[in-house]
C-alpha positions in Angstrom: 65.7 -60.5 -96.5 68.2 -63.1 -97.7 68.0 -66.8 -97.1 70.3 -66.9 -94.1 68.4 -64.0 -92.4 65.1 -65.8 -93.0 66.5 -69.0 -91.6 67.7 -67.2 -88.5 64.3 -65.5 -88.1 62.5 -68.9 -88.3 65.0 -70.5 -85.7 64.5 -67.5 -83.4 60.7 -67.8 -83.7 60.7 -71.5 -82.9 63.1 -70.9 -80.0 60.7 -68.2 -78.6 57.7 -70.4 -78.9 59.5 -73.3 -77.2 60.7 -71.1 -74.4 57.2 -69.6 -73.8 55.6 -73.0 -73.9 58.0 -74.3 -71.2 57.1 -71.7 -68.6 55.3 -73.1 -65.5 53.2 -70.0 -65.1 51.4 -67.6 -67.5 52.1 -63.9 -67.3 49.5 -61.2 -68.1 51.4 -58.0 -67.8 52.3 -58.0 -64.1 50.0 -60.8 -63.2 51.5 -64.3 -63.0 49.6 -67.6 -62.3 50.4 -71.2 -62.0 48.4 -74.3 -61.0 49.0 -78.0 -60.5 48.2 -81.2 -58.7 49.4 -82.1 -55.2 50.9 -85.5 -54.3 47.6 -87.2 -53.6 45.2 -85.5 -56.0 44.3 -82.1 -54.4 44.8 -79.1 -56.7 46.7 -75.8 -56.1 46.7 -72.4 -57.7 49.2 -69.7 -57.0 48.9 -66.1 -58.2 51.1 -63.0 -57.9 50.3 -59.6 -59.2 51.6 -56.1 -58.9 49.9 -53.9 -56.3 51.2 -50.4 -55.8 54.9 -51.4 -55.7 54.2 -54.6 -53.8 53.1 -58.1 -54.8 49.7 -59.5 -54.0 50.0 -63.3 -53.6 47.2 -65.8 -53.3 47.5 -69.5 -52.8 44.5 -71.8 -53.0 44.5 -75.5 -52.2 41.4 -77.6 -52.9 41.2 -81.1 -51.5 37.4 -81.5 -51.6 37.6 -82.4 -47.9 36.1 -79.9 -45.4 38.0 -79.5 -42.1 41.4 -80.7 -43.3 44.3 -78.9 -41.5 47.3 -77.8 -43.6 50.7 -76.4 -42.6 51.6 -73.7 -45.1 54.8 -71.8 -45.9 55.2 -68.9 -48.3 58.7 -67.7 -49.4 60.3 -65.3 -51.9 63.7 -66.1 -53.2 64.2 -68.4 -50.2 63.2 -65.7 -47.6 60.3 -67.0 -45.5 57.4 -64.5 -45.8 54.7 -66.5 -43.8 54.3 -69.8 -42.0 51.2 -71.1 -40.3 48.1 -73.2 -40.5 45.0 -73.2 -42.7 41.9 -75.4 -42.6 39.7 -76.3 -45.6 36.2 -74.9 -45.4 32.8 -75.6 -46.9 31.4 -75.8 -49.4 34.3 -76.7 -51.6 36.8 -78.2 -49.1 39.5 -75.6 -50.0 41.5 -72.8 -48.3 42.9 -69.6 -49.6 45.9 -67.7 -48.2 46.5 -64.1 -49.4 49.5 -61.9 -48.6 50.7 -58.6 -49.7 54.5 -58.8 -49.8 57.5 -56.5 -50.7 58.6 -56.5 -54.4 62.3 -57.3 -53.9 64.9 -56.1 -56.4 65.1 -58.3 -59.5 63.0 -61.4 -60.3 60.9 -62.8 -57.4 60.6 -66.6 -57.2 57.6 -67.0 -55.0 57.1 -70.5 -53.6 54.3 -72.0 -51.5 54.2 -75.4 -49.8 51.3 -77.0 -48.0 51.2 -80.3 -46.2 48.5 -82.1 -44.3 49.4 -84.6 -41.6 46.0 -86.4 -42.0 46.9 -87.9 -45.4 50.6 -87.0 -45.8 49.8 -85.0 -48.9 52.1 -82.3 -50.1 51.6 -79.4 -52.5 54.5 -77.4 -54.0 53.7 -74.3 -56.0 56.0 -71.8 -57.7 55.5 -68.6 -59.7 58.2 -66.4 -61.1 57.3 -62.7 -60.9 59.4 -60.5 -63.3 61.4 -57.7 -61.6 
C-alpha cells in the first residue's frame, strides 16, 4: 500500500467512525433502538425490529407519574399508523405502545410523538429502519 492509499484508508476509517457515532439510533441487524428525554424530564424509548416481513414497533414513555394521560401518534415516513391515548400505570409510571406495521419499500423513518395536557410535556422519538 503506498502513502496516498494509506492516507485515503485512514480518512475513510475516520469518516465511517464519525458517521456511525452521529446516528440517533443503534442498529443490531434488523433491530433499531433510540432513546431520549422529553421536554420536562420524562424519558422515551423507541424500538423497531423485523418481524416476518413487517416491523414490530414499541414506544415506551416513563414519566414516573401513575395515571398521567398521554396523546400518542405513530407514523412511518409521514403516514399516520396509529393515534390514540395511553395512560401511565403502576408501578413505574410508564406506558408502552406496541404495533406491528407494514415494512414499506425503502428506508422507514418511524416517528412517535406523545404529549400530556396535565404538564404540557412533549416527547418526540425517531428511529430509521433500513429498507
